[in-house]
Each structure stands twice: as structure tokens, then as C-alpha cells.
C-alpha positions in Angstrom: 0.0 0.0 0.0 2.8 2.4 0.9 4.6 1.7 -2.4 1.5 2.6 -4.3 1.3 5.9 -2.5 5.0 6.5 -3.2 4.5 5.7 -6.9 1.6 8.0 -7.1 3.6 10.9 -5.6 6.4 10.2 -8.1 3.9 10.2 -10.9 2.4 13.6 -9.8 5.9 15.1 -9.5 6.7 13.7 -12.9 3.7 15.4 -14.4 4.6 18.7 -12.8 8.2 18.4 -14.2 6.8 17.5 -17.6 4.6 20.7 -17.6 7.7 22.7 -16.6 9.7 21.1 -19.4 7.1 22.1 -22.0 6.2 25.5 -20.7 9.5 26.5 -19.2 10.3 30.2 -19.7 14.0 29.5 -20.6 16.1 26.6 -21.8 17.9 26.1 -18.5 14.6 25.7 -16.8 13.7 23.0 -19.3 17.0 21.2 -18.8 16.5 21.2 -15.0 13.0 19.9 -15.4 14.1 17.0 -17.7 16.9 16.2 -15.3 14.5 16.1 -12.4 12.1 13.9 -14.5 14.9 11.4 -15.1 15.7 11.4 -11.4 12.0 10.6 -10.7 12.1 7.8 -13.2 15.1 6.3 -11.4 13.3 6.5 -8.1 10.2 4.8 -9.7 12.5 2.0 -11.0 13.9 1.5 -7.6 10.5 1.4 -6.0 9.3 -1.1 -8.6 12.4 -3.2 -7.9 11.6 -3.3 -4.2 8.0 -4.1 -4.9 8.7 -7.0 -7.3 11.9 -8.0 -5.5 13.8 -8.1 -8.8 17.3 -6.8 -9.0 17.0 -6.1 -12.7 15.1 -2.9 -12.0 18.0 -1.7 -9.8 20.5 -2.5 -12.6 18.4 -0.6 -15.1 18.1 2.3 -12.7 21.8 2.4 -12.3 22.5 2.4 -16.0 19.8 5.0 -16.6 21.3 7.3 -13.9 24.7 7.1 -15.5 23.3 7.9 -19.0 21.1 10.7 -17.6 24.2 12.2 -15.9 26.3 12.1 -19.0 23.4 13.5 -21.1 22.9 16.4 -18.6 26.6 17.2 -18.8 26.5 17.2 -22.6 23.5 19.5 -22.8 24.9 21.9 -20.2 28.2 22.1 -22.1 26.3 22.7 -25.4 24.2 25.4 -23.8 27.3 27.0 -22.4 28.8 27.2 -25.9 31.8 25.1 -25.2 32.9 22.0 -27.2 31.7 18.7 -25.8 35.1 17.2 -26.3 34.4 14.3 -28.6 
């Protein structure tokens, strides 16, 4: 029951972040909203992993967190106007 409440709160927070990402007044606001949305997705994967007692959800959450971090770094470097370094 508690996990259902937690998932509901994560879903509502995700919808708020999605609205901010679409209607954000500036590009950095949109980037922060998408980064927060990815963090909420990671939290939802962890909660689902606990609920179903499956380690695969935790593995996917870890890889998703790594990719989200690298993506946020790349977007912030791009918005700053510097070379990404590839």
C-alpha cells in the first residue's frame, strides 16, 4: 500500500516536471525539469524493484542514472557554448 502511494507521488511530481519542461520560460529551466524527471524515473524504477523483489530494476536504474548524468553534462556544455570534447 505504501509503495502505491510513493509511486503516485512520483507520478504527480513527474507530471509537474513535464509541464515545466514544456512551458519553461527558458532553456535552462527545461533542462533542469528534464533532469528532475529522469531522477524521478530512477526513483520509480527503484520502488518497482523493491515491490517486485527483482534486481533487474535496480540494474536498469543504475545504467539510466549514468546515462542521464552524461546527457545532462553534454546538454549543459552545449548550452554554455563550449565544445563537448568528442
